[in-house]
C-alpha positions as CSV (number, residue, x, y, z in Angstrom):
1,M,-23.2,27.1,-99.4
2,G,-23.3,29.6,-97.4
3,F,-24.5,30.3,-94.2
4,L,-28.9,30.0,-95.1
5,G,-28.1,27.0,-97.1
6,R,-26.3,25.5,-94.6
7,L,-29.1,25.8,-92.3
8,F,-31.8,24.9,-95.0
9,S,-29.4,21.5,-95.2
10,S,-29.4,20.5,-91.6
11,A,-33.5,21.5,-91.7
12,V,-33.6,18.7,-94.7
13,N,-31.8,16.3,-93.3
14,S,-33.8,16.4,-89.3
15,V,-37.1,15.4,-92.4
16,G,-36.0,11.5,-92.6
17,R,-37.4,11.6,-89.1
18,A,-41.3,12.3,-90.5
19,I,-43.5,10.1,-90.7
20,S,-45.7,10.3,-94.4
21,S,-44.0,11.4,-97.5
22,A,-46.5,14.4,-97.5
23,W,-45.4,15.5,-94.5
24,E,-41.5,15.2,-95.6
25,S,-42.6,16.9,-98.5
26,A,-44.4,20.0,-96.6
27,K,-40.9,19.9,-94.3
28,T,-38.8,20.3,-97.1
29,M,-40.9,23.1,-98.7
30,G,-41.5,25.1,-95.5
31,A,-37.0,25.3,-95.4
32,R,-36.7,26.2,-99.0
33,A,-39.5,28.7,-98.8
34,L,-38.0,30.7,-95.8
35,N,-34.6,30.3,-97.3
36,W,-35.8,32.3,-100.3
37,M,-38.1,34.6,-98.0
38,A,-34.6,35.5,-96.2
39,D,-32.2,35.6,-98.9
40,K,-34.6,37.7,-101.2
41,A,-36.3,40.2,-98.1
42,E,-36.2,42.9,-100.3
43,V,-38.1,41.7,-103.0
44,F,-40.5,41.0,-100.0
45,V,-40.2,43.8,-97.0
46,G,-38.0,46.6,-98.7
47,K,-33.9,47.3,-98.1
48,V,-32.1,45.1,-94.5
49,K,-31.7,49.5,-93.6
50,D,-35.8,50.6,-93.9
51,V,-35.5,47.2,-90.9
52,W,-33.0,48.1,-89.2
53,S,-33.8,51.2,-87.8
54,T,-37.4,49.8,-86.0
55,V,-35.5,46.7,-84.3
56,K,-32.1,48.1,-83.1
57,P,-33.7,49.7,-80.4
58,F,-34.5,46.2,-79.9
59,L,-30.9,44.7,-79.9
60,E,-30.3,47.7,-77.7
61,H,-31.6,46.9,-74.8
62,I,-31.6,42.7,-75.4
63,Q,-27.4,43.9,-75.5
64,H,-27.8,46.1,-72.6
65,A,-29.6,43.9,-70.5
66,V,-26.6,40.9,-71.6
67,R,-24.4,43.3,-69.3
68,F,-26.4,43.7,-66.5
69,A,-26.8,40.8,-66.1
70,A,-23.1,40.0,-66.3
71,N,-21.9,42.7,-64.0
72,T,-24.9,41.5,-61.2
73,T,-24.4,37.8,-60.7
74,K,-23.0,37.3,-58.1
75,T,-20.7,35.5,-57.9
76,F,-18.7,35.8,-61.0
77,W,-17.8,33.3,-63.3
78,P,-15.7,30.6,-60.5
79,W,-15.0,28.1,-63.1
80,L,-12.5,30.8,-64.5
81,S,-9.5,30.8,-61.9
82,G,-9.2,27.2,-62.2
83,A,-9.3,27.5,-65.9
84,L,-6.3,30.0,-65.6
85,T,-4.4,28.1,-63.4
86,L,-4.5,24.8,-66.0
87,L,-3.6,27.4,-69.1
88,D,-0.6,28.6,-67.2
89,K,0.7,25.2,-66.0
90,G,0.0,24.8,-70.1
91,I,2.4,27.6,-71.0
92,D,4.6,26.7,-68.8
93,F,4.9,23.1,-70.5
94,L,5.4,24.1,-73.9
95,K,7.6,26.3,-73.3
96,T,9.8,23.7,-71.9
97,I,8.9,21.4,-75.3
98,D,9.9,23.2,-78.2
99,S,11.7,26.4,-78.6
100,S,10.4,27.2,-82.3
101,P,9.1,30.0,-83.3
102,I,5.8,28.3,-84.8
103,M,5.6,26.9,-80.7
104,Q,6.2,30.9,-79.3
105,K,3.8,32.1,-81.4
106,I,1.6,29.4,-80.2
107,S,2.5,30.6,-76.9
108,K,1.8,34.1,-77.3
109,A,-1.3,33.3,-78.6
110,I,-2.1,31.6,-75.4
111,E,-0.4,34.4,-73.3
112,W,-2.6,37.2,-74.9
113,A,-6.5,34.3,-74.1
114,I,-5.1,34.4,-70.7
115,H,-4.2,38.2,-70.0
116,A,-8.0,38.6,-71.9
117,A,-9.5,36.4,-69.4
118,K,-7.8,38.1,-66.6
119,T,-8.9,41.5,-67.9
120,Y,-12.7,40.7,-69.0
121,K,-13.4,38.7,-65.0
122,R,-11.8,42.3,-63.9
123,T,-13.8,45.1,-65.9
124,T,-16.6,42.9,-66.3
125,G,-16.9,43.0,-62.6
126,S,-16.0,46.8,-62.0
127,G,-18.7,47.1,-64.4
128,A,-17.2,48.2,-67.7
129,A,-18.4,45.8,-70.7
130,G,-15.7,44.0,-70.4
131,E,-15.0,44.5,-74.9
132,Y,-11.8,44.8,-77.1
133,T,-10.9,48.1,-77.9
134,E,-10.6,48.6,-82.2
135,E,-7.3,47.9,-81.5
136,E,-7.2,44.9,-79.2
137,L,-10.1,43.3,-81.3
138,K,-7.6,43.1,-84.3
139,E,-5.0,41.6,-82.0
140,A,-7.7,38.8,-80.5
141,Q,-8.8,37.9,-83.8
142,T,-4.9,37.6,-84.9
143,H,-4.3,35.1,-81.8
144,Q,-7.9,33.6,-82.9
145,E,-6.4,31.7,-85.9
146,T,-3.5,30.9,-84.0
147,L,-5.6,28.6,-81.2
148,Q,-7.3,26.9,-83.8
149,F,-3.7,25.9,-85.7
150,A,-2.6,24.8,-82.8
151,E,-5.7,23.0,-81.3
152,R,-5.7,21.3,-84.8
153,E,-2.5,20.3,-85.1
154,T,-2.4,19.3,-81.4
155,A,-2.5,15.1,-81.3
156,N,-2.9,15.3,-77.6
157,Q,-6.7,15.3,-75.8
158,E,-5.6,17.2,-72.5
159,T,-3.3,20.0,-74.2
160,Q,-6.3,20.3,-77.1
161,H,-8.9,20.7,-74.4
162,A,-6.6,22.9,-72.2
163,I,-5.8,25.3,-75.9
164,A,-10.0,25.4,-76.7
165,L,-10.2,26.9,-72.8
166,A,-7.6,29.1,-74.0
167,S,-9.9,29.9,-76.5
168,L,-13.1,30.8,-75.0
169,I,-13.2,33.6,-73.2
170,N,-11.7,35.2,-76.4
171,D,-13.5,33.9,-78.9
172,Y,-16.8,34.9,-76.4
173,R,-14.9,38.2,-76.6
174,I,-14.7,38.6,-79.9
175,A,-18.3,37.7,-81.2
176,S,-19.9,40.5,-77.5
177,T,-17.2,43.0,-79.5
178,L,-18.2,42.2,-83.2
179,V,-22.4,42.3,-82.0
180,S,-22.1,46.1,-80.2
181,K,-19.8,47.4,-83.4
182,T,-22.4,45.7,-85.8
183,I,-25.3,47.6,-84.3
184,S,-23.5,50.7,-82.9
185,E,-22.5,50.8,-86.6
186,G,-25.7,49.7,-88.4
187,N,-23.7,48.4,-91.3
188,L,-25.5,45.5,-92.7
189,S,-25.4,44.1,-95.7
190,D,-28.2,42.1,-96.6
191,F,-30.9,40.2,-94.4
192,T,-28.6,37.3,-93.6
193,H,-25.9,39.3,-91.9
194,Y,-29.3,40.0,-89.7
195,L,-30.2,36.3,-89.1
196,R,-26.3,35.8,-88.6
197,L,-26.0,38.8,-85.9
198,R,-29.2,37.7,-84.0
199,A,-28.2,34.1,-84.2
200,T,-24.5,35.4,-82.4
201,Q,-26.4,37.5,-79.6
202,K,-28.8,34.8,-78.8
203,L,-25.9,32.1,-78.7
204,L,-24.6,34.4,-76.7
205,V,-27.2,35.0,-74.2
206,L,-27.0,30.7,-73.7
207,S,-23.5,31.3,-73.2
208,E,-23.5,33.8,-70.6
209,K,-26.4,31.5,-68.6
210,R,-23.9,28.6,-69.4
211,F,-20.9,30.8,-67.0
212,N,-22.8,31.5,-64.5
213,D,-24.2,28.5,-64.1
214,A,-20.7,26.5,-63.7
215,Q,-18.8,26.2,-61.0
216,T,-16.0,24.7,-61.9
217,I,-14.6,23.8,-65.5
218,D,-16.3,20.6,-65.7
219,D,-18.9,22.1,-65.8
220,L,-18.4,23.1,-69.1
221,S,-18.4,21.5,-72.1
222,A,-16.9,20.4,-75.4
223,D,-20.4,21.6,-76.6
224,D,-20.3,24.9,-74.7
225,I,-16.7,25.9,-76.8
226,F,-18.2,24.7,-80.0
227,I,-21.2,27.0,-79.5
228,V,-19.2,30.2,-78.5
229,R,-16.7,29.1,-81.2
230,I,-19.7,29.2,-83.3
231,A,-20.6,32.7,-82.3
232,S,-18.1,33.6,-83.0
233,D,-17.7,32.7,-86.8
234,L,-20.8,33.9,-87.1
235,I,-20.9,36.8,-86.9
236,K,-17.7,37.4,-89.2
237,T,-17.8,38.9,-92.9
238,D,-18.3,35.5,-94.6
239,P,-18.6,32.7,-92.4
240,V,-17.8,29.3,-92.9
241,L,-20.7,27.1,-91.3
242,S,-19.9,23.9,-92.3
243,K,-23.0,20.8,-92.7
244,E,-21.8,18.5,-90.0
245,A,-21.2,21.9,-87.8
246,A,-24.6,23.6,-88.5
247,Q,-26.4,19.5,-87.8
248,R,-24.5,19.6,-84.5
249,L,-25.8,23.0,-83.5
250,D,-29.0,21.4,-84.5
251,R,-28.6,19.0,-81.8
252,L,-27.2,20.7,-79.6
253,L,-30.3,23.4,-79.5
254,T,-32.8,20.8,-79.6
255,A,-31.5,18.5,-76.9
256,R,-30.7,22.1,-74.3
257,Y,-33.2,24.3,-75.5
258,K,-36.0,22.8,-77.2
259,T,-35.5,24.7,-80.8
260,K,-34.1,23.2,-83.6
261,L,-31.5,25.8,-85.4
262,A,-33.7,26.6,-88.3
263,P,-36.6,27.8,-86.4
264,F,-34.0,29.4,-84.1
265,I,-33.2,31.6,-86.7
266,F,-35.8,31.6,-89.3
267,E,-38.2,33.0,-86.1
268,E,-35.6,36.4,-86.0
269,M,-36.9,37.3,-89.1
270,I,-40.6,36.9,-88.6
271,A,-39.8,39.1,-85.6
272,S,-38.1,42.0,-87.2
273,W,-40.9,41.8,-90.3
274,N,-43.7,41.1,-87.1
275,K,-42.2,44.9,-85.8
276,Q,-41.8,46.9,-89.0
277,G,-45.5,46.1,-89.4
278,E,-45.9,47.6,-85.7
279,V,-43.9,50.5,-87.1
280,E,-46.3,50.6,-90.5
281,N,-49.3,50.3,-88.9
282,Q,-48.5,53.4,-86.2
283,N,-47.4,55.1,-89.4
284,W,-51.1,54.5,-91.2
285,E,-52.7,55.2,-87.9
286,K,-50.9,58.8,-88.2
287,L,-51.7,59.7,-91.9
288,S,-55.0,58.4,-91.4
289,A,-55.7,61.5,-88.5
290,E,-53.6,63.9,-90.9
291,L,-55.5,63.2,-93.4
292,S,-59.2,62.5,-91.8
293,S,-57.8,66.3,-90.4
294,L,-57.5,67.9,-94.3
295,K,-60.8,66.8,-94.6
296,T,-62.2,68.2,-92.1
297,K,-61.0,71.4,-93.1
298,K,-61.6,71.4,-96.5
299,N,-65.5,70.3,-95.9
300,R,-65.7,73.3,-93.5
301,L,-64.7,75.7,-96.6
302,M,-66.4,74.4,-99.0
303,I,-70.1,74.8,-96.4
304,S,-68.5,77.9,-96.0
305,E,-68.2,78.0,-100.4
306,K,-72.1,77.2,-100.6
307,I,-73.5,79.5,-97.8
308,H,-72.3,82.5,-97.8
309,E,-72.7,84.4,-100.8
310,G,-70.1,85.3,-102.8
311,G,-68.1,83.1,-101.7
312,L,-65.0,82.9,-100.8
313,D,-62.2,85.2,-100.4
314,E,-58.9,84.7,-102.3
315,N,-56.8,84.1,-99.4
316,E,-59.9,80.9,-98.3
317,K,-59.2,79.6,-102.4
318,E,-55.8,79.8,-102.3
319,Q,-56.5,77.4,-99.2
320,L,-58.6,75.2,-100.4
321,K,-56.7,74.3,-103.6
322,D,-53.7,74.0,-100.8
323,L,-56.1,72.1,-99.3
324,S,-56.7,69.3,-102.6
325,S,-53.5,69.1,-103.8
326,K,-52.6,67.8,-99.7
327,I,-55.3,65.3,-100.0
328,T,-54.5,63.8,-103.2
329,E,-51.5,63.1,-102.3
330,L,-51.5,62.3,-98.8
331,T,-54.5,59.5,-99.9
332,D,-51.7,58.0,-102.5
333,K,-49.3,57.7,-99.7
334,L,-51.9,56.4,-97.4
335,Q,-52.5,54.1,-99.9
336,S,-48.8,52.9,-100.3
337,V,-48.9,52.3,-96.9
338,E,-52.0,50.5,-96.9
339,R,-50.5,47.8,-98.8
340,R,-47.3,47.8,-97.9
341,C,-48.8,47.2,-94.5
342,R,-51.2,44.1,-95.8
343,D,-48.1,43.0,-98.0
344,L,-46.3,42.6,-94.8
345,D,-49.3,40.7,-92.9
346,T,-48.7,38.3,-95.4
347,Y,-45.2,37.5,-94.8
348,V,-45.3,37.2,-91.7
349,G,-47.9,35.7,-91.2
350,A,-46.4,32.4,-94.2
351,A,-43.6,32.6,-92.8
352,E,-45.2,31.9,-89.5
353,G,-46.7,28.5,-90.8
354,F,-43.7,27.5,-92.6
355,L,-42.0,27.4,-89.3
356,Q,-44.7,25.2,-87.6
357,V,-43.7,22.6,-89.9
358,L,-40.5,22.6,-89.5
359,E,-41.3,22.7,-85.2
360,K,-43.9,20.9,-85.1
361,D,-44.6,17.2,-85.9
362,Q,-47.4,15.5,-88.4
363,I,-49.2,14.1,-85.9
364,Q,-49.9,17.9,-83.4
365,L,-50.4,19.3,-86.4
366,E,-53.3,17.0,-87.0
367,Q,-54.5,16.7,-83.1
368,E,-54.8,21.3,-83.9
369,G,-57.1,20.4,-86.7
370,R,-54.3,21.8,-89.7
371,A,-53.4,19.3,-91.6
372,Y,-54.4,21.1,-94.3
373,L,-50.2,22.6,-94.1
374,L,-49.3,19.8,-96.3
375,E,-51.1,21.0,-99.2
376,K,-51.6,24.7,-98.7
377,G,-48.5,25.6,-97.6
378,A,-46.7,23.1,-99.9
379,M,-48.4,26.2,-102.6
380,V,-48.2,29.3,-100.6
381,G,-44.4,28.3,-100.5
382,E,-43.9,27.5,-104.5
383,I,-45.5,31.1,-105.1
384,L,-43.6,32.6,-102.9
385,I,-40.6,31.5,-103.7
386,S,-41.4,32.3,-107.8
387,C,-41.5,35.7,-106.1
388,A,-38.5,35.8,-105.2
389,Q,-37.1,34.4,-107.7
390,N,-38.2,36.4,-110.7
391,E,-38.2,39.1,-108.1
392,R,-42.5,40.2,-108.2
393,S,-44.3,42.4,-105.9
394,F,-47.5,41.3,-103.9
395,E,-50.1,42.7,-106.0
396,S,-48.6,41.6,-109.3
397,L,-49.5,38.1,-108.6
398,A,-53.3,36.9,-109.8
399,D,-56.4,37.5,-107.6
400,S,-56.4,33.8,-106.8
401,D,-52.7,33.2,-105.8
402,Q,-53.7,36.7,-103.5
403,M,-56.6,35.1,-102.3
404,L,-54.5,32.0,-100.9
405,L,-51.5,33.8,-99.5
406,T,-53.6,36.0,-97.4
407,D,-56.3,33.8,-95.8
408,Y,-53.3,31.1,-95.2
409,A,-51.1,34.0,-93.2
410,N,-54.6,35.2,-91.7
411,I,-53.9,31.9,-90.0
412,F,-50.9,32.7,-88.5
413,K,-51.3,36.3,-87.9
414,E,-51.8,36.5,-84.2
415,E,-48.9,33.6,-83.4
416,A,-46.6,35.5,-85.4
417,S,-47.2,38.8,-83.1
418,N,-47.0,36.1,-79.8
419,R,-43.8,34.5,-81.2
420,M,-42.3,38.1,-81.2
421,Q,-43.4,38.5,-77.5
422,R,-41.8,35.1,-76.3
423,I,-38.3,36.7,-78.3
424,I,-38.4,39.9,-76.0
425,E,-39.2,38.3,-73.3
426,V,-37.1,35.1,-73.7
427,T,-34.2,37.5,-74.5
428,A,-34.3,40.5,-72.8
């Protein structure tokens, strides 16, 4: 089961607390529809590289904001000194109990982790990004595997915690480096890769805040280590997210940040599509103004042709012919952009509706007068899943299906835009 499949399982797993079977079905359909929309995003909104060009500046802004927050922290991670002291003692202990090659490898990995933490503290405190170089990244990833092996094989809980602490900053730096590398290079394989990038970036922001608030190592729990580890795993080329890990992350996000895992991930899809829609609308306005200007010029020539005896000269005739050709070409282009804007609005609004089904409970939506989500949401979900499965465009649907999608999407259009603004405010 892939990345989105884990999220889907986690979302469905939480349905058991729903009030009615109809509501349970609505939640299940909402999760399925979002899963299909993300997994088959190119059917709906085009290639991920098209989306990437509109959201990259936004992500770079967040990355700079995180670095700035780290650099301006009054006291840089007070808990880190205590952690380093504990790790130094731990490695001395390891050296005394075993001299086997595997123990030497583990000792070397912990030494690397201690060095990584010390250098991160030093470089970040001086205003540097604290990210690994390409060579350091490869070595860090090798030691990461060793540390995870050592933690699994160690029976003593105190030693396990010490090794987990050793992994913490190394994992954090690996994830931060890979996020920056992905943003700068923009080599996204598909839309789920983009969602993993955003999930990693947001988890690192949350971890940064925890690190800044913690005063001693006792203020950081196994959950904090887990979140950093998940962030480090998600940004990998082929991430492994077990159903149990997804459910644990879901519980943590709900308890700490009042959001469930599925919305935490899928709202990025809505935000990016909404941002792309804004760009397309700006493009439409530009083309519309250009078309209006060309039509004005053409009308002037046509009027001139009528009122002047002998009509237009050869140069003016050529201009008129050229303008007619450009107007036809631009009209077709404008219609294409207009259709794309309409489709994006439809998919953004529909996705927002599904997300609200996952975020809210039955009573809350009934109080908002949105009980119709139980029936109409399921119908819209089936239509979109069918489009994704069969790679059908919106305009190829029957008029009744198009109307249902449009009506459903229009209800949530403004709220999808508001969500985009909230994401910008929270993460930037």
